[in-house]
LUMNUDREN-330992 format. One record per residue (C-alpha): y, z, x. Coordinates in Angstrom, 3 decimals, padded with zeros to 6 digits, always signed. Each point is the difference from the previous one (the first is absolute). Last residue first. Layout:
N
+----------+----------+----------+
:        y :        z :        x :
+----------+----------+----------+
:        Y :        Z :        X :
...
+----------+----------+----------+
END
This chain:
442
+----------+----------+----------+
:        y :        z :        x :
+----------+----------+----------+
: +017.753 : +067.572 : +020.209 :
: -000.427 : +000.998 : +003.637 :
: -002.994 : +002.255 : -000.633 :
: -000.814 : -001.848 : -003.225 :
: -003.341 : -001.311 : +001.337 :
: -001.573 : +003.194 : +001.305 :
: +000.754 : +001.979 : -003.139 :
: -001.180 : -002.919 : -002.134 :
: -003.404 : -000.324 : +001.675 :
: -000.623 : +003.717 : -000.363 :
: +001.024 : -000.270 : -003.650 :
: -002.563 : -002.708 : -000.662 :
: -002.820 : +002.015 : +001.554 :
: +001.209 : +002.999 : -002.016 :
: -000.370 : -002.077 : -003.145 :
: -003.600 : -000.794 : +000.951 :
: -000.825 : +003.682 : +000.409 :
: +001.656 : +001.131 : -003.233 :
: -001.814 : -002.705 : -001.978 :
: -003.456 : +000.632 : +001.478 :
: +000.229 : +003.739 : -000.803 :
: +001.420 : -000.303 : -003.515 :
: -002.575 : -002.554 : -001.172 :
: -002.686 : +002.585 : -000.802 :
: +002.522 : +001.579 : -002.369 :
: -000.116 : -003.025 : -002.334 :
: +003.502 : -001.477 : -000.495 :
: +001.300 : +000.848 : -003.458 :
: +003.298 : -001.867 : +000.332 :
: -001.965 : -003.243 : +000.062 :
: -003.690 : +000.793 : +000.376 :
: -001.528 : -003.195 : +001.356 :
: +000.078 : -001.695 : -003.407 :
: +003.513 : +001.360 : -000.353 :
: +001.026 : -002.525 : +002.631 :
: +000.904 : -000.427 : +003.691 :
: -000.898 : +003.509 : +001.198 :
: +001.488 : +001.345 : +002.157 :
: +003.582 : +000.660 : +001.105 :
: +003.309 : -001.530 : -001.036 :
: +002.375 : +000.589 : +002.918 :
: +003.597 : -000.286 : -001.171 :
: +001.863 : -000.800 : +003.117 :
: +003.213 : +000.335 : +001.988 :
: +000.093 : -001.193 : +003.596 :
: +003.335 : +000.095 : +001.820 :
: +001.444 : +002.554 : -002.412 :
: +003.595 : -001.046 : -000.689 :
: +000.936 : +003.176 : -001.842 :
: +001.084 : -001.090 : -003.483 :
: -001.596 : -003.450 : -000.197 :
: -003.147 : +000.624 : +002.045 :
: -000.713 : +003.499 : -001.268 :
: +000.980 : -000.987 : -003.529 :
: -002.048 : -003.193 : -000.124 :
: -003.084 : +001.890 : +001.228 :
: +000.483 : +002.907 : -002.406 :
: +000.275 : -001.962 : -003.227 :
: +003.077 : -000.225 : -002.219 :
: -000.932 : -003.502 : -001.099 :
: -003.440 : -001.549 : -000.383 :
: -000.574 : -003.718 : -000.569 :
: -003.620 : -000.961 : +000.573 :
: -002.762 : +000.039 : +002.628 :
: -000.562 : -002.649 : +002.680 :
: +003.349 : -001.770 : +000.374 :
: +002.272 : +002.542 : -001.659 :
: -001.315 : +002.971 : +001.937 :
: +000.430 : -001.934 : +003.203 :
: -003.176 : -000.836 : +001.879 :
: -003.367 : +001.398 : +001.013 :
: -003.514 : -000.320 : -001.392 :
: -002.742 : +002.337 : +001.181 :
: -003.673 : -000.873 : +000.411 :
: -003.174 : +002.072 : -000.339 :
: -003.157 : -001.070 : +001.799 :
: -001.638 : +003.414 : -000.503 :
: -000.309 : +000.772 : +003.720 :
: +003.704 : +000.773 : +000.374 :
: +001.438 : +000.333 : +003.486 :
: +000.897 : -003.678 : +000.373 :
: +001.341 : -000.113 : -003.558 :
: +002.327 : +002.928 : +000.584 :
: +001.198 : -001.487 : +003.294 :
: +000.534 : -003.405 : -001.615 :
: +002.067 : +001.533 : -002.796 :
: +002.163 : +001.912 : +002.483 :
: +000.529 : -003.139 : +002.075 :
: +000.952 : -002.006 : -003.076 :
: +002.476 : +002.664 : -001.089 :
: +001.544 : +000.003 : +003.476 :
: +000.487 : -003.775 : -000.047 :
: +001.237 : +000.215 : -003.585 :
: +002.783 : +002.380 : +000.981 :
: +000.881 : -002.214 : +002.979 :
: +000.296 : -003.061 : -002.240 :
: +001.996 : +002.078 : -002.533 :
: +002.719 : +000.959 : +002.490 :
: +002.720 : -001.896 : -001.863 :
: -001.085 : +001.923 : -003.079 :
: -000.366 : -002.089 : -003.192 :
: +003.127 : -000.282 : -002.155 :
: +000.338 : -003.776 : +000.454 :
: -003.650 : -000.174 : -001.089 :
: +000.946 : +000.999 : -003.537 :
: -003.146 : +001.740 : -001.247 :
: +001.847 : +003.234 : -000.673 :
: -000.675 : +003.744 : -000.397 :
: -003.268 : -000.102 : +001.929 :
: +001.513 : -000.861 : +003.340 :
: -001.179 : +001.331 : +002.309 :
: -003.474 : +000.303 : +001.540 :
: -003.296 : +000.497 : -001.826 :
: -003.280 : +000.617 : +001.816 :
: -002.805 : -000.608 : -002.469 :
: -003.442 : +001.397 : -000.757 :
: +000.337 : +000.085 : -003.811 :
: +000.209 : +003.699 : -000.938 :
: +001.491 : +002.355 : +000.865 :
: +003.113 : +001.425 : +001.621 :
: +001.374 : +001.238 : +003.314 :
: +003.702 : -000.505 : +000.754 :
: +000.253 : -000.902 : +003.678 :
: +003.292 : +000.145 : +001.900 :
: +000.106 : -001.227 : +003.596 :
: +002.792 : +000.053 : +002.599 :
: +002.359 : +002.201 : -001.974 :
: +003.194 : +000.516 : +001.965 :
: +000.597 : +000.278 : +003.720 :
: +003.076 : +002.211 : -000.246 :
: -000.961 : +001.728 : -003.235 :
: +001.939 : -000.999 : -003.115 :
: -003.057 : -001.298 : -001.862 :
: -001.811 : +003.228 : +000.819 :
: +002.581 : +002.114 : -001.795 :
: +000.193 : -002.220 : -003.075 :
: -003.811 : -000.188 : -000.035 :
: -000.218 : +003.796 : -000.087 :
: +002.418 : +000.370 : -002.906 :
: -001.774 : -002.965 : -001.603 :
: -003.107 : +002.149 : -000.473 :
: +001.787 : +002.712 : -001.964 :
: +002.099 : -002.303 : -002.186 :
: -003.081 : -002.158 : -000.509 :
: -001.985 : +002.988 : -001.286 :
: +002.813 : +001.334 : -002.171 :
: +000.256 : -003.388 : -001.728 :
: +003.415 : -001.685 : -000.261 :
: -000.375 : -002.416 : +002.927 :
: +001.917 : -002.807 : -001.675 :
: +000.817 : +000.856 : -003.622 :
: -001.872 : +000.365 : -003.292 :
: -003.505 : -000.183 : +001.439 :
: -001.854 : -003.092 : +001.204 :
: -002.831 : +000.043 : -002.540 :
: -002.920 : -001.854 : +001.624 :
: -002.806 : +001.671 : -001.980 :
: +002.036 : -000.707 : -003.116 :
: +000.693 : +002.619 : -002.669 :
: +003.540 : +000.598 : +001.288 :
: +000.793 : -003.715 : -000.568 :
: +002.625 : -001.215 : +002.495 :
: -002.727 : -001.685 : +002.026 :
: -000.054 : -001.241 : +003.567 :
: -000.233 : -003.420 : +001.667 :
: -000.365 : -001.596 : -003.432 :
: +001.771 : -003.093 : +001.324 :
: +002.533 : -000.429 : -002.802 :
: +002.948 : +001.552 : +001.786 :
: -000.374 : +000.362 : +003.792 :
: -001.091 : +003.367 : +001.285 :
: +000.258 : +003.322 : -001.837 :
: +000.870 : +001.978 : +003.130 :
: +001.057 : -002.390 : +002.761 :
: -000.085 : +002.920 : +002.486 :
: +000.002 : +003.295 : -001.900 :
: -003.696 : +000.892 : -000.100 :
: -001.298 : +000.500 : -003.560 :
: -002.557 : -002.792 : -000.374 :
: -002.547 : +001.603 : +002.338 :
: +000.582 : +003.386 : -001.631 :
: -001.191 : -001.426 : -003.315 :
: +001.567 : +002.387 : -002.485 :
: -001.826 : +002.381 : -002.323 :
: -000.495 : +001.154 : -003.551 :
: +000.384 : -001.682 : -003.360 :
: +001.282 : +002.072 : -002.927 :
: +003.348 : -001.757 : +000.123 :
: +003.628 : +000.874 : -000.736 :
: +000.442 : +001.991 : +003.228 :
: -002.301 : -000.594 : +002.941 :
: -003.051 : +001.889 : +001.216 :
: -000.906 : +000.119 : +003.729 :
: -003.734 : +000.034 : +000.706 :
: -000.196 : -002.531 : +002.875 :
: -001.630 : -003.361 : -000.595 :
: -003.544 : -001.386 : +000.378 :
: -002.489 : +001.836 : -002.259 :
: -003.531 : -001.463 : +000.058 :
: -001.880 : +003.278 : +000.547 :
: +001.703 : +001.605 : -003.011 :
: -000.152 : +003.779 : -000.515 :
: -000.711 : +002.421 : +002.840 :
: -000.514 : -002.154 : +003.074 :
: +002.298 : -002.859 : -000.958 :
: +002.606 : +002.601 : -000.992 :
: -000.064 : +001.531 : +003.493 :
: +000.755 : -003.407 : +001.487 :
: +002.835 : -000.547 : -002.465 :
: +001.610 : +003.316 : +000.838 :
: -000.400 : -000.474 : +003.766 :
: +001.713 : -003.414 : +000.102 :
: +001.266 : -000.633 : +003.555 :
: -002.975 : +001.943 : +001.308 :
: -000.912 : -000.721 : +003.648 :
: +003.517 : -000.474 : +001.394 :
: -000.537 : -000.679 : +003.716 :
: +002.555 : -000.324 : +002.790 :
: -001.088 : -001.131 : +003.471 :
: +002.532 : -000.131 : +002.847 :
: -001.017 : -002.670 : +002.494 :
: -000.279 : -000.103 : +003.821 :
: -001.741 : +003.269 : +000.896 :
: -002.188 : -000.138 : -003.093 :
: -001.024 : -003.598 : +000.706 :
: -000.742 : +000.496 : +003.700 :
: -002.091 : +003.075 : -000.763 :
: -001.947 : -002.076 : -002.525 :
: -000.772 : -002.677 : +002.608 :
: -000.831 : +002.396 : +002.815 :
: -002.307 : +002.245 : -002.033 :
: +000.938 : +003.464 : +001.203 :
: -002.494 : +001.794 : -002.285 :
: +002.806 : +001.811 : -001.832 :
: +002.052 : -003.191 : -000.229 :
: -002.859 : -002.032 : -001.430 :
: -001.007 : +002.703 : -002.472 :
: +003.529 : +000.313 : -001.316 :
: +000.525 : -003.735 : -000.411 :
: -003.454 : -000.518 : -001.506 :
: +000.411 : +002.814 : -002.534 :
: +003.396 : -001.352 : -001.091 :
: -001.483 : -003.464 : -000.572 :
: -002.868 : +001.618 : -001.890 :
: +002.373 : +001.826 : -002.321 :
: +002.011 : -003.166 : -000.661 :
: -003.225 : -001.819 : -000.895 :
: -001.370 : +002.734 : -002.275 :
: +003.112 : +000.124 : -002.169 :
: +000.111 : -003.791 : -000.329 :
: -003.609 : +000.099 : -001.255 :
: +001.161 : +002.012 : -003.016 :
: +002.036 : -002.762 : -001.624 :
: +000.174 : +001.613 : -003.459 :
: +003.332 : +001.759 : +000.588 :
: +002.050 : -002.902 : +001.273 :
: +002.054 : +001.177 : +002.973 :
: -002.990 : +001.749 : +001.545 :
: +000.902 : -000.749 : +003.629 :
: +003.127 : -000.791 : +002.014 :
: +000.002 : -000.814 : +003.723 :
: +002.963 : -000.157 : +002.396 :
: -000.144 : -001.000 : +003.682 :
: +003.428 : +000.567 : +001.547 :
: +001.135 : -001.392 : +003.346 :
: +001.019 : +002.812 : +002.354 :
: +003.412 : +001.401 : +000.847 :
: +000.118 : +003.123 : -002.131 :
: -001.607 : +002.103 : +002.718 :
: -000.221 : -001.917 : +003.264 :
: -003.541 : -000.889 : +001.013 :
: -002.918 : +002.147 : +001.071 :
: -001.897 : +002.870 : -001.604 :
: -001.314 : -002.035 : -002.910 :
: +000.952 : -000.085 : -003.663 :
: -001.299 : +000.540 : -003.532 :
: +002.435 : +000.695 : -002.858 :
: -001.507 : +000.936 : -003.344 :
: +001.773 : -000.470 : -003.322 :
: -000.536 : +002.134 : -003.068 :
: +000.794 : -000.361 : -003.691 :
: -000.061 : +003.435 : -001.629 :
: -001.398 : +000.111 : -003.517 :
: +002.602 : +000.989 : -002.563 :
: -001.304 : -002.020 : -002.969 :
: +002.766 : -002.598 : +000.480 :
: -000.771 : -000.155 : +003.714 :
: +001.761 : +002.302 : +002.426 :
: +001.766 : -000.645 : +003.290 :
: -000.530 : -001.234 : +003.545 :
: -001.829 : +003.056 : +001.335 :
: -000.734 : -000.683 : +003.663 :
: -003.092 : +000.646 : +002.129 :
: +000.237 : -000.295 : +003.776 :
: -002.471 : -001.267 : +002.537 :
: -000.320 : -000.084 : +003.776 :
: -000.191 : +003.641 : +001.025 :
: -002.277 : +001.054 : -002.859 :
: -002.489 : -002.890 : +000.051 :
: -003.149 : +001.561 : -001.522 :
: +002.191 : +002.008 : -002.368 :
: +001.575 : -003.265 : -001.194 :
: -003.389 : -001.450 : -000.940 :
: -001.003 : +003.261 : -001.688 :
: +003.215 : -000.014 : -002.033 :
: -000.752 : -003.567 : -001.017 :
: -003.496 : +000.988 : -001.129 :
: +001.383 : +002.940 : -001.973 :
: +002.268 : -002.338 : -001.972 :
: -002.941 : -002.338 : -000.574 :
: -002.064 : +002.899 : -001.334 :
: +002.733 : +000.733 : -002.541 :
: -000.135 : -003.602 : -001.237 :
: -003.738 : +000.031 : -000.623 :
: -002.220 : -002.107 : +002.292 :
: -001.696 : -003.401 : +000.265 :
: -003.263 : -000.419 : +001.890 :
: -001.481 : -000.976 : +003.382 :
: +003.290 : +000.123 : +001.879 :
: +000.093 : +003.802 : +000.329 :
: -003.272 : -000.290 : +001.935 :
: +002.353 : -000.695 : +002.907 :
: +000.284 : +003.716 : +000.753 :
: +003.478 : +001.498 : +000.062 :
: +001.795 : +000.167 : +003.363 :
: -000.108 : +003.349 : +001.746 :
: +002.717 : +002.665 : -000.004 :
: -001.913 : +002.263 : -002.352 :
: -003.696 : -000.835 : -000.077 :
: -001.221 : -001.693 : -003.183 :
: -003.343 : +001.220 : -001.338 :
: +001.707 : +001.334 : -003.121 :
: +001.393 : -003.505 : -000.460 :
: -003.383 : -001.451 : -000.818 :
: +000.246 : -003.780 : -000.500 :
: -002.953 : -001.258 : -002.053 :
: +002.244 : -000.502 : -003.014 :
: -001.745 : -000.334 : -003.380 :
: +000.017 : -003.595 : -001.192 :
: +002.356 : -001.058 : -002.793 :
: +000.169 : -003.722 : +000.756 :
: -003.218 : -000.614 : -001.893 :
: +001.632 : +001.441 : -003.126 :
: +003.019 : -002.298 : +000.370 :
: -002.217 : -003.062 : +000.373 :
: -001.953 : +001.097 : -003.081 :
: +003.234 : +000.199 : -001.978 :
: +000.929 : -003.528 : +001.044 :
: -003.185 : -001.263 : -001.637 :
: -000.982 : -003.699 : +000.005 :
: +002.021 : -000.844 : +003.093 :
: +001.190 : -003.382 : +001.265 :
: -000.747 : -002.201 : -003.015 :
: +001.523 : -003.460 : +000.403 :
: +002.496 : -001.455 : -002.441 :
: +001.073 : -003.573 : -000.734 :
: +001.090 : +000.971 : -003.495 :
: -002.021 : -000.713 : -003.136 :
: +001.787 : +002.566 : -002.154 :
: -003.395 : +001.013 : -001.421 :
: -000.735 : +001.900 : +003.215 :
: +002.940 : +002.307 : -000.665 :
: -001.103 : +000.563 : -003.610 :
: -003.416 : +001.122 : +001.243 :
: +001.397 : +002.257 : +002.722 :
: +002.427 : +001.747 : -002.352 :
: -001.990 : +003.137 : -000.907 :
: -000.897 : +000.534 : +003.664 :
: +003.638 : +000.104 : +001.169 :
: +001.021 : -002.993 : +002.182 :
: +001.348 : +000.481 : +003.543 :
: +001.998 : -003.014 : +001.226 :
: +000.140 : -001.982 : +003.218 :
: +002.228 : -003.056 : +000.481 :
: -001.207 : -002.274 : +002.790 :
: -001.840 : -000.081 : +003.333 :
: +002.982 : +000.753 : +002.242 :
: +000.577 : +003.076 : -002.141 :
: +002.132 : +000.818 : -003.042 :
: -000.848 : +003.262 : -001.752 :
: -000.336 : +001.046 : -003.618 :
: -000.602 : +003.178 : -002.000 :
: +000.663 : -001.051 : -003.580 :
: +003.086 : +000.016 : -002.249 :
: +001.348 : -003.447 : +000.938 :
: -003.440 : -001.572 : -000.368 :
: +000.729 : -002.589 : -002.713 :
: +003.548 : -000.667 : +001.178 :
: -000.962 : -000.644 : +003.610 :
: -003.054 : -002.008 : -000.997 :
: +002.015 : -002.172 : -002.400 :
: +002.655 : -000.636 : +002.651 :
: -002.690 : -001.034 : +002.473 :
: -001.535 : -002.266 : -002.645 :
: +003.304 : -001.805 : -000.450 :
: +000.574 : -000.206 : +003.745 :
: -003.311 : -001.744 : +000.619 :
: -003.742 : +000.546 : +000.394 :
: +000.273 : +003.752 : +000.479 :
: -002.540 : +001.743 : +002.194 :
: -001.342 : +003.330 : -001.220 :
: -001.818 : +002.716 : +001.963 :
: -001.788 : +002.483 : -002.225 :
: -000.517 : +003.769 : +000.021 :
: -002.186 : +001.599 : -002.662 :
: +000.754 : +003.451 : -001.397 :
: -003.224 : +001.734 : -001.036 :
: +001.139 : +003.469 : +000.997 :
: +003.643 : -000.066 : +001.019 :
: +000.729 : +003.519 : -001.231 :
: +003.430 : +001.627 : +000.278 :
: -000.235 : +003.750 : +000.581 :
: +001.444 : +002.185 : -002.722 :
: +003.164 : +001.972 : +000.764 :
: +002.827 : -002.389 : -000.738 :
: +003.669 : +000.153 : +000.912 :
: +000.782 : -002.696 : -000.454 :
: -000.051 : -003.502 : -001.318 :
: -000.404 : -002.847 : +002.460 :
: -003.741 : -000.438 : -000.511 :
: +000.469 : +000.259 : -003.764 :
: +002.198 : -003.078 : +000.121 :
: -002.596 : -002.171 : +001.718 :
: +001.800 : -001.502 : +002.939 :
: +003.070 : -002.175 : +000.038 :
: +000.285 : -003.195 : +002.001 :
: +003.048 : -000.928 : +002.043 :
: -001.963 : -001.170 : +003.039 :
: -002.389 : -001.572 : -002.473 :
: +002.332 : -002.846 : -000.813 :
: +001.413 : -000.875 : +003.404 :
: -003.573 : +000.071 : +001.352 :
: -001.762 : -002.004 : -002.669 :
: +000.926 : -003.622 : +000.508 :
: +000.353 : +000.021 : +003.752 :
: -003.066 : +002.203 : +000.178 :
: -002.091 : -002.560 : -001.833 :
: +001.132 : -002.860 : +002.188 :
: -000.657 : +001.872 : +003.228 :
: +003.400 : +000.937 : +001.238 :
: +001.716 : -001.778 : +002.894 :
: +003.587 : +000.364 : -001.119 :
+----------+----------+----------+
END
């Protein structure tokens, strides 16, 4: 493995972490407050200290990034935290203030929208309620009536419909095109992933309607399938109750804790290798894998589409599972670090990942950089994830987890400032344009 030293020590530990018990209890009606919470990045000096950190902060909101182990400390514990004498750097002095700044009133005016036209790009200046997102997708499809189709894949635990959208061109043999498959909003709190998949759809539709040669070529050659809300219940919960919620909202028997990590619940190599912490068996953990492979209603619904696409004649050319944060392109595997299990086509996968990263960086004026590599090499063990499943179960040529902006909580973390939505969606589209040209022949 090629971890940074700190990540090598911490990643297998925190991957099986549990969150604050009250955060996993449900249902609850009061809104969770993060006022005064301070976010720190910690670097462990050695394995012993890494184990201490994991145990000490097992019930806190944590995240592993390329810069270290990040943890949110309640205001009444800041003093005792600092007295621990850890190698810690303050990233945010008030998580609650970040969340309040994120809550800007939308400037998008749907009542000005003309039926059959594409929605205005002011949509990407703020975040939006779940119901407004559903309307936005219907407006996208209505602007592309002859070349789009909306499918109901199934229901979430709380009976929200999980939709897929198929976008296609006028040319090419039906059912005999390479598949481009995108998933968004898998983890509830990762709102920027929702905006990126929406912008990608907007660009495809706009390009075809305006007869852009490059976009027309893509839609005539590929079949595009988009699942914008893999986790609609969790996303809605982040808007009504707990902004930092990650999992779905499925309860389990014999526990008061709620939710399963949908990105640890895919069937391929579910659970991972023993002792790696690639997923958790603890229902209170943020990375709880479920009780059986693919046993969540959301993954049952979404996998029904993937099963179909994986059997198509030309298969899945590119699968991208959108997440945040960390600015990384992760290829298989995450379930193992045994190099004998690495894909034979890994050099080609990394070549495409590098090109995507370079295209994003070339477009971006903020001097951002993206890492790329296998999940094991640059992130941590993670089993039952979407990228491993779509490569291992369906043979997707390019299967990624794309961790979007920013790099750390100090730059917003999951609570990315709304003024960053527009630059992020644009730079990610620059990367996707490069990819669609480059994977033409695989």
